[in-house]
C-alpha positions as CSV (number, residue, x, y, z in Angstrom):
1,M,149.3,148.7,178.1
2,A,146.9,148.8,175.0
3,S,144.7,151.8,175.0
4,Q,140.9,151.5,175.5
5,T,140.1,154.9,173.9
6,H,141.3,154.2,170.4
7,R,141.1,151.5,167.8
8,Y,143.9,149.4,166.2
9,L,143.7,149.0,162.4
10,I,145.9,146.1,161.2
11,L,147.1,146.4,157.6
12,P,148.7,143.0,156.4
13,G,151.1,143.1,153.3
14,W,151.2,141.0,150.2
15,Q,149.4,137.7,150.5
16,G,147.9,138.8,153.8
17,S,148.8,137.7,157.3
18,P,147.9,134.1,158.1
19,H,146.4,132.9,161.4
20,D,149.9,132.2,162.8
21,H,151.3,135.8,161.8
22,W,152.1,138.3,164.7
23,Q,149.4,140.5,163.2
24,S,146.8,138.0,163.6
25,H,147.9,137.4,167.2
26,W,147.9,141.1,167.8
27,Q,144.3,141.3,166.3
28,R,143.2,138.6,168.7
29,S,145.2,140.2,171.7
30,L,144.6,144.0,171.3
31,P,141.2,145.5,172.3
32,N,139.3,147.3,169.6
33,A,141.4,145.7,166.9
34,T,140.2,145.2,163.3
35,R,141.9,144.2,160.2
36,V,141.9,145.7,156.7
37,E,140.7,142.8,154.4
38,Q,141.8,143.5,150.7
39,A,139.9,141.9,147.9
40,D,142.9,140.5,146.4
41,W,146.0,139.5,148.5
42,H,147.9,137.9,145.9
43,C,147.6,140.3,142.9
44,P,147.5,143.6,144.8
45,D,146.1,146.7,142.9
46,L,147.4,150.1,144.5
47,R,144.2,151.9,143.8
48,D,141.9,149.2,145.3
49,W,144.2,148.8,148.3
50,I,144.1,152.7,149.0
51,L,140.3,152.8,148.5
52,T,139.8,149.9,150.9
53,L,142.1,151.4,153.7
54,E,140.1,154.8,153.2
55,K,136.8,152.9,153.6
56,H,138.1,151.5,156.9
57,V,139.5,154.8,158.2
58,A,136.3,156.8,157.3
59,A,134.0,154.2,158.8
60,A,135.9,154.3,162.1
61,S,134.0,155.6,165.0
62,G,137.0,156.7,166.9
63,P,140.6,157.5,166.7
64,L,142.9,155.0,165.2
65,V,146.6,153.5,165.4
66,L,147.7,151.8,162.2
67,V,149.7,148.6,162.5
68,A,151.2,148.0,158.9
69,H,153.4,145.2,157.7
70,S,155.4,145.1,154.5
71,L,153.1,146.2,151.5
72,G,150.8,147.6,154.2
73,C,153.4,150.2,155.1
74,I,153.6,151.3,151.3
75,T,149.9,151.4,151.1
76,V,149.9,153.8,154.2
77,A,152.3,156.1,152.5
78,H,150.2,156.3,149.3
79,W,147.1,156.7,151.2
80,V,148.5,159.6,153.2
81,A,149.3,161.3,149.8
82,Q,145.7,161.6,148.7
83,A,143.6,161.1,151.8
84,P,141.0,163.6,152.8
85,R,141.9,165.8,155.8
86,A,139.0,164.4,157.7
87,S,140.4,160.8,157.5
88,L,144.0,161.8,158.1
89,C,142.8,163.4,161.5
90,K,141.4,160.2,162.7
91,V,144.8,158.5,162.6
92,L,146.8,159.0,165.8
93,G,149.9,157.1,164.6
94,A,151.4,154.3,162.7
95,L,153.6,151.4,163.5
96,L,155.2,150.5,160.1
97,V,157.1,147.1,160.3
98,A,159.3,145.7,157.6
99,P,158.3,148.0,154.8
100,A,158.5,146.4,151.4
101,D,160.9,148.3,149.0
102,V,158.8,148.2,145.8
103,E,161.5,150.0,144.1
104,R,164.4,147.3,144.5
105,D,165.6,145.5,141.5
106,N,164.6,142.1,142.7
107,C,161.0,143.3,143.6
108,P,158.4,140.7,142.7
109,D,156.4,141.8,139.7
110,A,153.0,141.8,141.6
111,L,154.3,144.6,143.8
112,R,155.8,146.8,141.1
113,G,152.5,148.8,140.8
114,F,153.2,150.3,144.1
115,A,156.1,152.3,143.0
116,P,157.2,154.9,143.2
117,I,157.0,155.1,147.1
118,P,155.8,158.5,148.2
119,R,158.3,160.5,149.9
120,E,156.1,162.9,152.0
121,S,156.3,163.1,155.7
122,L,153.4,161.3,157.4
123,P,151.1,163.8,159.3
124,F,151.1,161.7,162.5
125,P,153.7,160.1,164.8
126,S,155.1,157.0,163.2
127,L,157.6,154.3,164.2
128,L,159.3,152.2,161.6
129,V,160.8,148.7,162.5
130,G,163.2,147.1,159.9
131,S,165.8,144.4,160.0
132,D,169.4,144.3,158.9
133,N,168.7,141.2,156.9
134,D,165.4,141.7,155.3
135,H,165.1,140.5,151.7
136,A,162.4,143.2,151.1
137,A,164.2,146.2,152.3
138,S,167.8,146.6,153.3
139,A,168.5,148.4,156.6
140,P,169.9,151.6,154.9
141,R,166.7,151.6,152.7
142,A,164.4,151.2,155.6
143,L,166.2,154.1,157.4
144,Q,165.7,156.2,154.3
145,L,162.1,155.6,154.2
146,A,161.8,156.5,157.9
147,R,163.6,159.9,157.2
148,D,161.4,160.5,154.2
149,W,158.2,159.8,156.3
150,G,159.4,161.7,159.4
151,A,159.2,158.2,161.3
152,Q,161.4,157.1,164.2
153,A,163.4,154.1,163.2
154,T,164.7,151.0,164.8
155,I,166.7,148.2,162.9
156,L,166.6,144.9,164.5
157,P,169.5,142.5,164.1
158,G,168.8,139.1,162.1
159,A,165.1,139.5,162.2
160,G,164.4,138.9,158.6
161,H,161.0,140.2,157.1
162,I,159.6,140.1,160.6
163,N,157.0,137.4,159.7
164,V,156.2,133.7,160.2
165,K,159.1,132.5,158.0
166,S,161.6,134.5,160.1
167,G,160.3,133.1,163.3
168,H,157.8,136.0,164.4
169,E,154.6,134.3,165.0
170,R,153.5,136.0,168.1
171,W,156.3,138.7,168.1
172,E,155.5,139.6,171.9
173,Q,158.7,141.9,171.9
174,G,156.9,144.0,169.2
175,F,154.5,145.3,171.6
176,A,157.4,147.4,173.1
177,Y,157.5,149.4,169.9
178,L,153.7,149.8,169.9
179,Y,153.9,151.1,173.4
180,R,156.8,153.4,172.3
181,L,154.6,154.8,169.6
182,Q,151.7,155.2,172.0
183,R,153.9,157.4,174.3
184,Q,154.8,159.5,171.2
185,I,151.1,160.1,170.7
186,E,150.4,160.8,174.4
187,Q,153.2,163.3,174.4
188,L,152.0,165.0,171.2
189,E,148.5,165.1,172.7
190,R,149.8,166.8,176.0
191,R,151.8,169.4,174.0
192,R,148.4,170.3,172.0
193,A,146.4,170.5,175.0
């Protein structure tokens, strides 16, 4: 049930999403899907990651749905806090999967430059999917981020960081959350019509 009228922009997190990651599978499966390719996946720079995301959004020829994982979710929040209105208006919604809490005590040093995490509500429908045993963000922390960002939230049991290491190579069941987000977007569009 992927939409043919808009594009999907895949935003991997720290170290990128390898070929067997669900984001790579989704990029191959969804029509009109592209990926944000950062210059440095291993030593991420917040300013560079925001600028790269902005370039992709600004260059898009139609409306976008963002599909972010881990540090990609945090990048979306930072981008929203400073993006031009014209770019924000291109984004229909965002699926935010396993956000990385870059403010946690055991956060890898490479990610600390992404703190503090913006707390502003996102200006488009969003759905956050976390896990009750994710090393990168506890369930209460994921729920707090969802509240801050105005996102609907789902916490999966025992799903880890929702990546290859936690057994989520294709993550077909994740499409249900994408479809739920798309229904939110369609409901909002009907109310605005």
